[in-house]
N, C-alpha and C positions, 0 to 999 in steps of 0.2 A: 502495500498498497504506499503508494505516497502523503507525503506531509499533509494535504489538505482534499485530495481529490472524495475521497468517500464521502468527506461532512459535506463539500460542496452540493455530490452532488444530493444528500440527504436531503440539507437547506431546500434546493429546489422542489423536493416531493411534497413538502406540506402547501395548506393553506392557510395563507396570512389574512386578519392578525393573529398573533399565535405568542402567548407568552415565555420569558427564557427557563418560565417551571413547566412549562409544557412542553417545550424542545428537548431540556435535560432529563425528561420522560419518554419522549421519543427517540429519542438519539445518543443520548449521554454516553454507552460506553462505549460509541466510534473512537477508535484510539488514536489519537495526532501524532505523529513522527515529526521531533524538534532539530535541531542541529544539535544538544544539551540529553537529549533520553525521551520519552513520551508521556504523554499524559493522557487521558479521555474527554471528549468534549462535556463531559460533565462537571468535570475538574475549571475548565476552563469558564466554563458559563456560571459557574456561582457564586466564581469572582465578582457573579456585576450586579449591580443593583436589582433591584428586580423589573422589570421592564416587559415592556408589549411590545412585537418586531411589528411593523409594517408590511414588509417585506423579508423575501428568503435572504437580499441583499443588508440588508438593517441586521439581519441575524450572524450574516458571511462578518459584517463589522464588525459586531460584538464579540466572536471569537476571535478575531485578530490583535483586540485590544485584549481580552483575558487571558493567553495563553501567559502563564510564569516565566520565570528568567530560565532558564530551559532553551524557550528558544529563541534567546541573544548568546550571536558568537562565543569571544570573549567581553564580559561584562569589561566595561571600563574604553575600552578600545575606538580610538577614533584617531583618527590619519590625518583627517581634515578642520577640528577644530581644537583650535588654540584653548590652553588654562587661561581663562582669566585672572587679568591682573588682581594679588593678593592671599589667590586661589593657591592651594598643591594640589597640583595634579598626579596622573599615576605614575609609577617610576618608568623609565623608557625599558625597554626591551628591543636587544640587538640581535634582529636573527642571521 
């Protein structure tokens, strides 16, 4: 299974509006493959505030926003964002 293929397909099989609770009950056991592990769709959506999704796209966006830190590659890494003045940034790593 790819990271989101089954979840995206599952969102499209439901009629909306649909609450997060209803979606978790229906599809919460779907496994999401993340760069640093896996979690279920139910685990991800349970982090959101109780809400009603008007469309499948709303549900997809909520799931993307609610995945855990397992979805982050290397935490604190950015080769584009400089550290703000007065802040200590992460230690430099040489490859």
